[in-house]
VEXDREN-2710 file (C-alpha; in Angstrom, 1 decimal):
% VEXDREN-2710
k/r/px/py/pz
1/MET/106.6/124.6/39.0
2/GLU/105.8/125.6/42.5
3/THR/107.8/128.7/43.7
4/VAL/108.5/129.8/47.3
5/LYS/105.8/132.4/47.1
6/ASP/103.3/129.5/46.3
7/TYR/104.2/127.6/49.4
8/PHE/105.6/130.0/51.9
9/GLY/103.2/130.0/55.2
10/SER/101.2/127.1/53.6
11/LEU/101.2/125.4/56.9
12/VAL/100.1/128.6/58.9
13/PHE/96.7/129.8/59.7
14/ASP/97.8/133.3/59.0
15/ASP/96.1/136.4/57.9
16/ARG/95.6/135.4/54.4
17/VAL/93.6/132.2/55.5
18/MET/91.8/134.0/58.2
19/LYS/90.5/136.5/55.7
20/ALA/89.3/133.5/53.5
21/THR/87.8/131.4/56.0
22/LEU/86.2/133.7/58.6
23/SER/83.3/136.2/58.3
24/ALA/84.2/139.9/58.0
25/LYS/82.6/140.4/61.3
26/VAL/84.7/137.6/63.1
27/TYR/87.9/138.4/61.3
28/ALA/87.6/142.3/62.3
29/SER/87.0/141.3/65.8
30/LEU/89.9/138.8/65.9
31/LYS/92.3/141.3/64.3
32/LYS/91.1/144.1/66.9
33/THR/92.3/141.5/69.5
34/ILE/95.6/140.8/67.9
35/ASP/96.3/144.5/66.9
36/GLU/95.1/146.2/69.9
37/GLY/95.0/143.5/72.8
38/THR/91.3/143.7/73.2
39/GLU/89.3/141.0/75.0
40/LEU/88.4/137.9/73.0
41/ASP/84.6/137.3/72.5
42/ILE/83.7/133.4/73.1
43/GLY/81.5/133.7/69.9
44/VAL/84.6/134.6/68.0
45/ALA/86.7/131.7/69.2
46/ASN/83.9/129.3/68.3
47/ALA/83.9/130.7/64.7
48/VAL/87.7/130.8/64.6
49/ALA/88.0/127.2/66.0
50/ALA/85.4/125.9/63.4
51/ALA/87.3/127.4/60.7
52/ILE/91.0/126.4/61.8
53/LYS/90.0/122.9/62.3
54/ASP/88.4/122.7/58.9
55/TRP/91.5/124.1/57.4
56/ALA/93.9/121.8/59.3
57/VAL/91.8/118.5/58.7
58/ALA/92.1/119.7/54.9
59/LYS/95.8/119.8/55.3
60/GLY/95.8/116.2/56.7
61/ALA/96.0/116.8/60.6
62/THR/94.2/114.4/62.8
63/HIS/95.3/116.2/66.1
64/TYR/95.6/119.4/68.0
65/THR/97.9/120.5/70.6
66/HIS/98.6/123.5/72.9
67/TRP/102.1/124.4/72.2
68/PHE/104.1/126.2/74.8
69/GLN/107.4/127.2/76.3
70/PRO/107.8/125.8/79.8
71/LEU/110.9/126.6/81.9
72/THR/112.7/123.8/80.6
73/GLY/114.0/126.0/77.9
74/ILE/112.5/123.8/74.8
75/THR/108.9/123.4/73.7
76/ALA/106.1/121.2/75.1
77/GLU/102.9/119.6/73.5
78/LYS/100.1/117.1/74.1
79/HIS/98.2/115.9/71.4
80/ASP/94.4/115.6/71.2
81/SER/92.9/114.2/68.1
82/PHE/89.6/116.1/66.8
83/ILE/87.5/112.9/66.4
84/SER/84.3/112.8/68.6
85/PRO/81.9/109.9/68.4
86/SER/78.9/110.0/66.2
87/PRO/75.5/108.1/66.8
88/ASP/76.0/105.7/63.9
89/GLY/79.2/104.3/65.5
90/GLY/81.4/106.5/63.5
91/VAL/83.4/109.6/64.4
92/ILE/83.2/113.2/63.5
93/MET/85.8/115.8/63.7
94/GLU/85.2/118.6/66.4
95/PHE/87.0/121.4/67.7
96/SER/85.2/124.2/70.0
97/GLY/86.2/127.6/71.1
98/LYS/86.6/126.5/74.5
99/GLU/89.2/124.1/73.5
100/LEU/91.0/126.4/71.2
101/ILE/91.2/129.1/74.3
102/LYS/92.3/126.8/77.1
103/GLY/94.0/123.3/77.6
104/GLU/95.0/121.5/80.8
105/PRO/98.2/119.7/80.5
106/ASP/99.6/118.1/83.6
107/ALA/101.7/120.5/85.1
108/SER/103.4/118.5/87.9
109/SER/106.8/117.6/86.2
110/PHE/107.6/120.8/84.8
111/PRO/110.1/123.2/86.5
112/SER/108.1/125.7/89.0
113/GLY/111.0/126.7/91.4
114/GLY/108.8/126.4/94.3
115/LEU/105.6/128.1/92.9
116/ARG/103.6/124.8/93.5
117/ALA/104.1/121.4/95.1
118/THR/104.8/118.3/93.2
119/PHE/101.6/116.8/93.8
120/GLU/99.8/120.0/92.6
121/ALA/99.4/118.8/88.9
122/ARG/96.8/121.2/87.5
123/GLY/98.1/123.8/84.9
124/TYR/96.5/125.8/82.1
125/THR/97.4/126.7/78.9
126/ALA/95.8/129.8/77.2
127/TRP/95.7/130.7/73.4
128/ASP/97.8/133.6/72.3
129/PRO/96.1/134.9/69.5
130/THR/99.0/137.1/68.4
131/SER/101.0/134.3/67.2
132/TYR/99.4/132.2/64.3
133/ALA/98.6/128.4/64.7
134/PHE/100.5/126.1/62.5
135/ILE/100.8/122.4/61.3
136/LYS/103.5/120.1/62.2
137/GLY/103.3/116.6/60.8
138/LYS/99.7/115.9/61.3
139/THR/99.2/118.0/64.2
140/LEU/97.6/121.5/64.6
141/CYS/99.9/123.6/66.9
142/ILE/98.3/126.3/68.7
143/PRO/100.8/128.7/70.4
144/THR/99.9/129.1/74.1
145/ALA/100.6/130.7/77.4
146/PHE/101.2/128.2/80.3
147/CYS/100.4/129.1/84.3
148/SER/100.1/127.3/87.4
149/TYR/96.4/126.6/89.0
150/GLY/97.3/129.6/91.3
151/GLY/98.0/131.7/87.9
152/HIS/101.6/132.1/88.1
153/ALA/103.5/132.0/84.8
154/LEU/105.3/128.7/84.3
155/ASP/106.4/129.6/81.1
156/LYS/108.6/132.0/79.0
157/LYS/105.7/133.3/76.7
158/THR/103.6/134.9/79.5
159/PRO/106.1/137.3/80.9
160/LEU/107.5/138.0/77.3
161/LEU/104.1/139.2/76.5
162/ARG/103.8/141.1/79.6
163/SER/107.1/143.0/78.8
164/MET/105.7/143.9/75.3
165/GLU/102.5/145.1/76.9
166/ALA/104.5/147.4/79.5
167/LEU/106.9/148.6/76.6
168/ASN/103.9/149.2/74.6
169/LYS/102.1/151.5/77.3
170/GLN/105.3/153.5/78.1
171/ALA/106.3/154.2/74.3
172/LEU/102.7/155.3/73.5
173/ARG/102.9/157.8/76.5
174/ILE/106.1/159.3/74.9
175/LEU/104.7/159.3/71.4
176/ARG/101.7/161.2/72.7
177/LEU/104.0/164.0/74.0
178/PHE/105.7/164.5/70.7
179/GLY/102.1/164.6/69.0
180/ASN/101.8/161.2/67.6
181/ASN/98.0/160.4/68.5
182/SER/97.6/158.0/65.4
183/ALA/99.9/155.3/66.9
184/LYS/97.8/152.4/68.1
185/CYS/100.5/150.4/69.5
186/VAL/104.4/150.0/69.9
187/ARG/106.2/146.7/69.5
188/SER/109.5/145.3/69.7
189/SER/110.9/143.2/67.0
190/VAL/113.8/140.8/66.8
191/GLY/115.7/139.0/64.4
192/PRO/117.6/136.3/66.1
193/GLU/120.8/135.0/64.0
194/GLN/121.3/131.3/64.9
195/GLU/124.6/129.7/64.9
196/TYR/125.4/125.9/65.0
197/PHE/127.5/123.0/64.0
198/LEU/126.7/120.1/61.8
199/ILE/128.5/116.8/62.5
200/PRO/128.2/113.2/61.1
201/GLU/125.4/111.2/62.9
202/GLU/127.6/108.0/63.2
203/MET/130.4/110.1/65.0
204/TYR/128.2/111.7/67.3
205/GLU/126.7/108.2/68.4
206/GLN/130.3/107.0/69.5
207/ARG/130.8/110.1/71.8
208/PRO/128.8/109.6/75.0
209/ASP/129.7/113.1/76.0
210/LEU/127.7/114.7/73.0
211/ARG/125.0/112.3/73.6
212/PHE/124.4/112.9/77.2
213/THR/125.8/116.8/77.4
214/GLY/125.5/118.4/73.8
215/ARG/129.4/119.3/74.0
216/THR/132.7/117.5/73.8
217/LEU/134.3/117.0/77.2
218/PHE/137.5/115.5/75.9
219/GLY/139.5/116.2/72.8
220/ALA/142.8/117.2/71.7
221/LYS/143.5/120.1/69.5
222/PRO/143.5/118.8/65.8
223/PRO/146.3/119.7/63.7
224/LYS/144.3/122.3/61.7
225/GLY/141.3/124.1/63.7
226/GLN/140.1/127.6/62.1
227/GLU/143.4/129.4/62.1
228/MET/143.5/129.7/58.5
229/ASP/140.0/131.5/58.5
230/ASP/139.3/129.5/55.3
231/HIS/135.8/128.0/56.6
232/TYR/134.1/131.5/57.4
233/PHE/132.0/132.5/54.4
234/GLY/133.4/129.3/52.3
235/VAL/131.8/127.4/49.5
236/ILE/129.1/125.5/51.4
237/LYS/129.6/121.8/51.0
238/PRO/127.2/119.8/48.9
239/ARG/126.0/117.6/52.0
240/VAL/125.6/120.7/54.0
241/ALA/123.9/122.7/51.1
242/ALA/121.3/120.1/50.9
243/PHE/120.5/120.1/54.3
244/MET/120.3/124.1/54.0
245/GLU/117.8/123.9/51.2
246/GLU/115.3/121.4/53.1
247/LEU/115.6/123.5/56.1
248/ASN/114.7/126.5/54.2
249/ASN/111.8/124.8/52.5
250/GLU/110.4/123.6/56.0
251/LEU/111.0/126.8/57.7
252/TRP/109.1/128.8/54.8
253/LYS/106.2/126.4/54.9
254/LEU/105.8/127.8/58.4
255/GLY/106.0/131.2/57.7
256/ILE/109.5/131.4/59.1
257/LEU/111.4/134.3/57.3
258/ALA/114.8/132.5/57.1
259/LYS/116.7/134.8/54.9
260/THR/120.7/134.5/55.3
261/GLU/122.8/131.1/55.4
262/HIS/126.5/130.8/55.4
263/ASN/129.5/128.8/56.9
264/GLU/130.7/130.3/60.0
265/VAL/134.5/130.8/61.3
266/ALA/134.9/127.3/62.8
267/PRO/135.0/124.1/60.8
268/ALA/131.6/122.5/60.7
269/GLN/129.9/125.6/62.0
270/HIS/127.3/127.5/60.2
271/GLU/124.6/130.3/60.8
272/LEU/120.9/131.0/59.7
273/ALA/119.4/134.5/60.1
274/PRO/116.1/135.5/59.6
275/ILE/114.2/138.9/59.0
276/TYR/113.3/140.1/62.0
277/THR/109.6/140.2/63.2
278/THR/107.4/141.0/66.5
279/THR/109.1/139.4/69.5
280/ASN/106.6/137.2/70.6
281/ILE/106.5/135.7/67.2
282/ALA/110.3/135.5/66.8
283/THR/110.4/133.8/69.9
284/ASP/107.9/131.0/68.6
285/HIS/109.7/130.8/65.3
286/ASN/113.4/130.5/66.9
287/GLN/112.2/127.7/69.0
288/LEU/110.8/126.2/65.9
289/THR/113.7/126.7/63.9
290/MET/115.9/124.7/66.6
291/GLU/114.0/122.0/66.6
292/ILE/113.5/121.8/62.7
293/MET/117.2/122.2/62.2
294/GLN/117.8/118.9/64.3
295/LYS/115.0/117.0/62.6
296/VAL/116.3/117.9/58.9
297/ALA/119.9/117.2/60.0
298/ALA/118.9/113.8/61.2
299/LYS/117.5/113.0/57.6
300/HIS/120.9/114.0/56.0
301/GLY/122.8/111.6/58.5
302/LEU/123.9/114.7/60.3
303/VAL/123.6/115.8/64.0
304/CYS/122.9/119.6/64.4
305/LEU/124.6/120.8/67.8
306/LEU/123.3/123.9/69.2
307/HIS/125.4/123.9/72.5
308/GLU/127.2/127.2/73.1
309/LYS/130.8/125.6/73.3
310/PRO/130.7/121.8/71.9
311/PHE/134.4/122.0/70.9
312/ALA/137.3/123.6/73.1
313/GLY/139.8/125.9/71.0
314/VAL/137.6/126.8/68.4
315/ASN/134.7/129.1/68.4
316/GLY/131.4/128.4/70.2
317/SER/127.8/129.3/68.9
318/GLY/125.8/132.5/69.7
319/LYS/122.6/133.8/68.9
320/HIS/122.7/137.6/67.8
321/ASN/119.5/139.2/69.0
322/ASN/118.6/142.0/66.7
323/TRP/116.2/144.4/68.6
324/SER/114.2/147.3/67.8
325/ILE/110.8/149.0/68.4
326/ALA/108.3/150.4/66.0
327/THR/104.7/151.6/65.8
328/ASP/102.0/149.6/64.2
329/SER/102.3/151.9/61.1
330/GLY/106.0/150.7/60.6
331/GLN/107.8/153.7/62.0
332/ASN/111.0/152.5/63.6
333/LEU/111.5/154.6/66.8
334/LEU/115.4/153.6/66.7
335/SER/116.0/155.1/63.1
336/PRO/118.0/158.2/63.1
337/GLY/117.0/159.5/60.1
338/GLU/119.3/161.8/58.0
339/THR/119.9/164.2/60.9
340/PRO/120.0/162.3/64.3
341/TYR/121.3/165.4/66.0
342/GLU/117.9/167.3/64.8
343/ASN/115.6/164.2/65.8
344/ALA/114.7/164.7/69.4
345/GLN/112.4/161.8/69.5
346/PHE/115.0/159.3/68.3
347/LEU/117.6/160.6/70.8
348/LEU/115.1/160.3/73.5
349/PHE/114.4/156.8/72.9
350/LEU/118.2/156.1/72.1
351/CYS/118.8/157.5/75.5
352/ALA/115.9/155.2/77.0
353/VAL/118.0/152.2/75.9
354/ILE/121.4/153.6/76.9
355/LYS/119.8/154.2/80.4
356/ALA/118.1/150.8/80.6
357/VAL/121.4/148.9/79.8
358/ASP/123.2/150.7/82.3
359/ASP/120.7/150.5/85.1
360/TYR/120.0/147.0/84.8
361/GLN/123.0/145.5/82.8
362/ASP/122.9/142.7/85.6
363/LEU/119.6/141.7/84.6
364/LEU/120.9/141.4/80.6
365/ARG/123.6/139.3/81.9
366/ILE/121.3/137.3/84.0
367/SER/119.2/136.9/80.9
368/VAL/121.9/134.9/78.9
369/ALA/123.0/133.1/82.0
370/THR/123.6/129.3/81.6
371/ALA/126.4/126.5/82.2
372/GLY/127.1/126.4/78.4
373/ASN/127.2/130.1/77.9
374/ASP/129.8/130.5/80.4
375/HIS/132.2/128.7/78.6
376/ARG/131.6/131.0/75.5
377/LEU/131.5/134.8/76.9
378/GLY/134.8/136.4/76.8
379/ALA/136.2/134.2/74.3
380/ASN/137.4/135.2/70.9
381/GLU/133.8/134.7/69.1
382/ALA/131.9/136.3/71.8
383/PRO/131.6/139.5/73.8
384/PRO/133.1/139.6/77.4
385/ALA/130.6/139.0/80.5
386/VAL/131.2/143.0/81.1
387/VAL/128.0/144.7/79.4
388/SER/128.5/147.8/77.4
389/VAL/127.0/149.9/74.6
390/PHE/128.6/150.6/71.0
391/LEU/127.2/153.4/69.6
392/GLY/129.6/154.2/66.7
393/ASP/131.4/157.6/65.6
394/GLU/128.4/159.4/64.5
395/LEU/126.1/159.0/67.4
396/ASN/129.1/159.2/69.7
397/ALA/129.6/162.7/68.2
398/VAL/125.9/163.8/68.7
399/LEU/125.8/162.6/72.3
400/GLU/129.0/164.5/73.1
401/ALA/127.7/167.7/71.4
402/ILE/124.5/167.3/73.4
403/GLU/126.6/166.9/76.9
404/THR/128.9/169.7/76.1
405/ASP/126.4/172.0/74.3
406/THR/128.5/172.7/71.5
407/PRO/127.7/172.6/67.9
408/TYR/127.5/169.4/66.3
409/LYS/129.8/169.1/63.2
410/GLY/128.5/165.9/61.7
411/ILE/130.3/163.0/60.2
412/GLU/131.4/163.8/56.7
413/LYS/130.2/161.1/54.2
414/THR/133.2/159.3/52.6
415/GLN/132.9/157.9/49.1
416/MET/134.7/154.3/48.9
417/LYS/137.1/154.4/46.2
418/LEU/138.4/150.9/45.1
419/GLY/140.9/151.8/42.6
420/VAL/139.0/150.2/39.8
421/ASP/137.1/152.1/37.3
422/VAL/134.6/149.5/36.8
423/LEU/133.8/148.9/40.3
424/PRO/130.7/151.0/41.5
425/LYS/131.0/153.8/43.8
426/PHE/129.2/154.3/47.0
427/ASN/129.1/155.7/50.5
428/ARG/131.1/154.4/53.3
429/ASP/128.7/153.9/56.6
430/THR/129.3/156.7/59.2
431/THR/130.7/154.0/61.4
432/ASP/132.2/150.6/61.5
433/ARG/130.8/147.7/63.3
434/ASN/132.1/146.2/66.5
435/ARG/131.8/142.5/66.9
436/THR/133.2/142.7/70.4
437/SER/130.5/144.6/72.0
438/PRO/127.7/143.0/73.8
439/PHE/125.1/145.5/73.0
440/ALA/126.0/147.3/69.6
441/PHE/123.7/150.0/67.5
442/THR/123.7/149.0/64.1
443/GLY/121.9/151.6/62.2
444/ASN/118.4/151.1/63.3
445/LYS/118.4/148.5/65.8
446/PHE/120.6/147.2/68.9
447/GLU/122.4/143.8/68.6
448/PHE/122.5/142.1/71.8
449/ARG/125.2/139.4/71.0
450/MET/125.5/137.7/74.4
451/LEU/123.0/135.1/73.8
452/GLY/124.0/131.5/73.6
453/SER/123.0/129.5/70.6
454/SER/120.4/127.3/72.8
455/ASN/119.0/130.0/74.7
456/SER/115.5/130.8/74.3
457/ILE/115.6/134.6/73.1
458/ALA/112.4/135.1/75.4
459/CYS/114.7/135.7/78.6
460/ALA/116.7/138.4/76.8
461/ASN/113.7/140.3/75.3
462/ILE/111.5/140.1/78.7
463/MET/114.8/142.0/80.4
464/LEU/115.2/144.2/77.6
465/ASN/111.7/145.1/77.0
466/THR/111.1/145.9/80.6
467/ALA/114.0/147.7/81.4
468/VAL/113.6/150.2/78.3
469/ALA/109.8/150.4/79.5
470/GLU/111.2/151.5/82.9
471/SER/113.5/154.3/81.2
472/LEU/110.5/155.5/79.1
473/LYS/108.1/155.6/82.3
474/ILE/110.6/157.8/84.2
475/TYR/110.9/160.3/81.1
476/ALA/107.1/160.3/80.5
477/ASP/106.6/161.0/84.3
478/ARG/108.9/163.9/84.0
479/LEU/107.9/165.3/80.6
480/GLU/103.9/165.0/81.2
481/GLY/104.5/167.2/84.3
482/ALA/106.8/169.9/82.8
483/GLU/106.2/173.5/82.3
484/ASN/108.7/173.7/79.5
485/PHE/108.6/170.4/77.3
486/GLU/111.3/171.7/75.1
487/LYS/113.5/172.9/78.0
488/THR/112.8/169.6/80.0
489/LEU/113.3/167.2/77.2
490/HIS/116.8/168.7/76.5
491/GLU/117.9/168.7/80.1
492/MET/116.6/164.9/80.4
493/ILE/118.6/164.0/77.4
494/ARG/121.4/165.7/78.6
495/LYS/121.4/164.1/82.1
496/THR/121.2/160.9/80.9
497/ILE/124.1/161.1/78.4
498/ARG/126.1/162.3/81.7
499/ASP/124.8/159.7/84.0
500/HIS/125.3/156.7/81.8
501/LYS/128.2/157.6/79.5
502/HIS/130.3/155.1/81.4
503/ILE/128.6/152.2/79.8
504/ILE/129.4/153.5/76.3
505/PHE/132.4/151.9/74.8
506/ASN/133.3/151.8/71.2
507/GLY/136.9/150.1/71.3
508/ASN/138.1/146.6/71.6
509/GLY/136.0/144.4/74.2
510/TYR/138.6/141.8/74.0
511/ASP/141.5/143.6/75.3
512/ASP/142.2/142.8/79.0
513/SER/142.8/146.5/79.4
514/TRP/139.2/147.1/79.0
515/ILE/137.9/144.7/81.5
516/LYS/140.2/146.6/84.0
517/GLU/139.1/149.8/82.9
518/ALA/135.1/148.8/82.9
519/THR/135.3/147.3/86.2
520/GLU/137.9/149.6/88.3
521/LYS/137.5/153.0/86.6
522/ARG/133.6/152.9/85.1
523/GLY/132.2/150.8/87.8
524/LEU/130.8/148.3/85.6
525/MET/129.8/144.8/86.7
526/ASN/131.8/141.6/85.5
527/LEU/129.6/138.6/86.4
528/ARG/131.8/136.1/85.0
529/THR/129.6/133.0/85.7
530/THR/126.0/132.0/86.0
531/PRO/126.3/131.7/90.1
532/ASP/127.9/135.1/89.9
533/ALA/124.9/136.6/88.1
534/ILE/121.8/134.9/89.3
535/PRO/121.6/136.1/92.7
536/HIS/121.4/139.8/91.4
537/ILE/117.8/138.8/90.3
538/LEU/116.8/138.9/93.8
539/ASP/118.2/142.6/94.2
540/LYS/115.6/145.0/95.4
541/LYS/116.0/147.3/92.5
542/ASN/115.4/144.5/90.0
543/VAL/112.5/143.0/91.9
544/ASP/110.9/146.4/92.3
545/MET/111.2/147.3/88.3
546/LEU/110.1/143.8/87.1
547/THR/106.9/143.7/89.7
548/SER/106.2/147.5/89.0
549/HIS/105.3/146.8/85.4
550/GLY/103.6/143.4/86.0
551/VAL/105.9/141.5/84.0
552/PHE/106.9/139.0/87.2
553/SER/105.5/138.9/90.7
554/GLU/107.9/138.1/93.6
555/ALA/107.2/134.6/93.5
556/GLU/107.8/134.3/90.0
557/ILE/111.3/135.9/90.1
558/ARG/112.1/133.6/92.9
559/SER/111.1/130.6/90.9
560/ARG/113.5/131.9/88.3
561/TYR/116.3/132.4/90.4
562/GLU/115.8/128.7/91.8
563/ILE/115.2/127.1/88.3
564/THR/118.0/128.6/86.8
565/LEU/120.8/127.6/89.6
566/GLU/119.2/124.2/89.6
567/ASN/119.7/123.9/85.8
568/TYR/123.2/125.1/86.0
569/CYS/124.0/122.5/88.8
570/LYS/122.2/119.6/87.0
571/THR/124.1/120.5/83.6
572/VAL/127.5/120.4/85.3
573/ILE/126.6/117.4/87.3
574/ILE/125.8/115.4/84.2
575/GLU/129.0/116.6/82.6
576/ALA/130.9/115.4/85.6
577/ASN/129.5/112.2/85.7
578/THR/130.0/111.7/82.1
579/MET/133.5/112.4/82.1
580/THR/134.2/110.1/84.9
581/SER/132.4/107.3/83.2
582/MET/134.3/108.0/79.8
583/ALA/137.6/108.2/81.5
584/LYS/137.4/104.9/83.8
585/THR/135.4/102.7/81.2
586/GLN/136.6/104.1/77.9
587/ILE/139.8/105.9/78.0
588/ILE/141.9/104.0/80.5
589/PRO/141.3/100.6/79.1
590/ALA/142.0/102.1/75.6
591/VAL/145.4/103.6/76.7
592/GLU/146.4/100.4/78.7
593/ALA/145.4/98.2/75.9
594/TYR/147.8/100.4/73.7
595/ALA/150.4/100.5/76.3
596/ALA/150.4/96.7/76.6
597/SER/150.5/96.4/72.7
598/VAL/153.8/98.5/72.7
599/ALA/155.3/96.8/75.5
600/LYS/154.5/93.3/73.5
601/SER/156.1/94.7/70.6
602/ALA/159.1/95.7/72.4
603/PHE/159.5/92.2/73.7
604/ALA/159.2/90.8/70.4
605/LYS/161.8/93.0/68.7
606/LYS/164.2/92.0/72.0
607/GLU/163.3/88.5/71.1
608/LEU/164.6/88.9/67.6
609/ASP/167.6/91.1/68.7
610/ASP/168.7/91.2/72.1
611/THR/171.1/94.0/71.5
612/LEU/168.2/96.5/70.8
613/ALA/167.4/98.9/73.6
614/CYS/163.6/99.4/72.6
615/SER/164.1/103.0/74.4
616/PHE/161.1/104.5/72.3
617/GLU/158.6/101.7/73.4
618/LYS/160.0/101.9/76.9
619/GLY/159.4/105.6/77.2
620/LEU/156.1/105.2/75.5
621/VAL/155.0/102.8/78.0
622/ARG/156.2/104.7/80.9
623/LYS/154.3/108.0/79.7
624/LEU/151.3/105.8/79.1
625/SER/151.3/104.3/82.4
626/ALA/152.0/107.4/84.2
627/LEU/149.0/108.9/82.3
628/THR/146.5/106.1/83.1
629/ASP/147.6/106.8/87.0
630/ARG/146.8/110.3/86.6
631/ILE/143.6/109.9/84.9
632/ALA/142.5/107.5/87.5
633/ALA/143.5/109.8/90.3
634/LYS/141.6/112.8/88.8
635/ALA/138.6/111.0/88.2
636/GLU/138.7/110.0/91.8
637/GLU/138.9/113.8/92.8
638/LEU/136.1/114.8/90.8
639/GLU/134.0/112.0/92.0
640/ASN/134.7/113.1/95.6
641/ALA/133.8/116.9/94.7
642/LEU/130.5/115.6/93.2
643/ILE/130.0/113.8/96.9
644/VAL/130.9/117.1/98.9
645/LEU/128.1/118.5/96.8
646/HIS/125.6/116.7/99.2
647/ASN/126.7/119.2/101.9
648/ALA/125.5/122.2/100.3
649/LYS/122.8/124.0/102.4
650/ASP/120.7/125.4/99.6
651/ILE/121.0/125.7/95.5
652/GLY/123.1/129.0/95.7
653/GLU/125.8/127.4/97.8
654/GLU/125.7/124.1/95.5
655/SER/126.2/126.4/92.6
656/GLU/129.0/128.0/94.0
657/MET/130.7/124.8/94.9
658/ILE/130.4/123.6/91.3
659/ARG/132.1/126.9/90.2
660/ASP/134.8/127.0/92.4
661/THR/135.7/123.1/92.6
662/VAL/134.0/120.8/90.4
663/LEU/134.7/122.7/86.9
664/GLU/138.3/123.0/88.4
665/LYS/138.5/118.9/88.9
666/MET/136.9/118.5/85.3
667/SER/139.4/120.7/83.7
668/GLU/142.3/118.8/85.6
669/LEU/140.8/115.4/84.5
670/ARG/140.7/116.7/80.9
671/ILE/144.3/117.7/80.7
672/PRO/145.8/113.8/81.2
673/CYS/143.0/112.4/79.0
674/ASP/143.7/114.9/76.1
675/GLU/147.6/114.2/76.4
676/ALA/146.9/110.5/76.5
677/GLU/144.9/111.1/72.9
678/THR/148.1/112.4/71.4
679/LEU/150.1/109.4/72.4
680/THR/147.6/106.7/71.8
681/ALA/147.3/105.0/68.3
682/LYS/144.5/105.9/66.5
683/SER/143.0/102.5/66.2
684/TYR/142.8/102.2/69.9
685/TRP/141.3/105.4/70.8
686/PRO/137.5/104.9/71.8
687/PHE/135.7/107.6/70.1
688/PRO/136.1/110.1/66.9
689/THR/138.8/112.7/67.7
690/TYR/138.2/116.6/66.9
691/GLY/139.8/116.0/63.4
692/ASP/137.1/113.5/62.6
693/LEU/134.2/115.6/64.1
694/LEU/135.2/119.0/62.7
695/PHE/136.2/117.9/59.3
696/GLY/133.9/114.8/58.8
697/VAL/131.2/116.2/56.5
698/LYS/132.3/116.0/53.1
END
């Protein structure tokens, strides 16, 4: 019987396959490129292309594609077959190093934010040898970067790789100062936990809002939601278990380290968590995971919802970005060890992260800003929009001792006593977890909890890598020129703690008093919505930092500003148009039909016995009639608000008008529609309710 070990990575041209199919010389050269970033030789590329083609064809592949991640937030691919004509009228299967290294997709219809005109169609894809090629269906997929004819990054992979290079450069400078001359590179690693909902496909098809926007725009609260917390970690239903089993198999074939699966808090909500790996590979894997989730769900008659807030009143879905940094030999630079107080190197890297999060809290918020995530941040399952750092009791005590120059007393290990002799005894962790913190230290890594479930993790890690690289650069510049290394190091760590301790908060992030304290006393930013956050990417300090490390050019930063706000506006406008359509063509007719039925029933009762008052029927008809009038009026107000958007002078003003007016009108329209649902007979209501959707998977 074939085991997971037998087929794990069977569809990936990974290190095992490269060793078996490449000559020792070619393999060594390619590994040097992957591990150390050396330039790729065309001769090596030709040899790799021949080997990868033979391997893919043997696996049944007929086509190849340069698989890339444009600024749409999803992946893109153009398929070309391996066939070339042969003199005898047949075909041969060919694939060259040139085809491996470079592709030329039409770039005209991808978002560019003004980096090029629409008529300028040429764009290039460039092979990323650090991310293994893989087979999907009958197509060999080659992970690539994507740029314009002018060399501007039109994707998320290119700036991510640049940010990793910036972090590597500055981290190595620090390690050399601590006497580590053996490390060849430092990489950030990520393990993105992925939350999602599963609902019946037949119900999904009956909801225009789900089909067009990915979330429900209407829906009254069901009698039961998540109040009992009985779904969290509960027994997985057979249909969901079958989905998870097939999902794991498909992910494992692609070398994706799917590890943990469980029910989440909300009904119909679940989570998948992988083992963390190098950031650019983790990013590729997460994009694949989301795609495969949806494909596998369809095979089981389900739909996988990745929207951040598909249902009002229950938890939305996030993507927790577990981030750490390590050397090529596997040394985790954020591991405190047994004595964190005495571990100066760890403390310096820890301080670099704290400083980065404080100095560039706006960039971290920007990196997760979408219309969908705006509905989630600050709710019960998500951290607030205010960025803060949770360190826990032990590290907090360490930093306090350094700041005050007092002896560190340490945190005493506490043995857990559960009161039953047969149960094992174990030491309690030195600190609890804080699920309300946007940025929490969890032992040897930081968990950035603000990402929305549909987000590419590239954006958050670009900003995080680069901000930490900036902190490390400042430290390295000071330490390299220091007359007394130990003294300068100690003073620098202490100064960082004093200057940035206001970003550290170990309490309840859901408490309203924290938001007040954060903004009024600590001076932290509360960028509640996407239009509030995105303009700050153009702040001089942010432009200077991002360009100085070569992660973005000024033009590329401006393009991200334009694209993000444009996506925000388009998303909400589509939602608003969907709402008015559903209200006018489905909800109002349904309510009126039911009201007519009730009136007819009252008339029939009156004919049978003219002494009957029919007060219930009359009252219900009045309520329903009043609701349809309100729905019609609110739908018209929403339509008028959309018309006014045409007067906006630029995308910034349009996004603010949407934030301040359109979203308000959408909320006002929803209220009478949801009330009408509670009064209308189920047989008349035009689409499945929350109760149907959330509890429909058996």
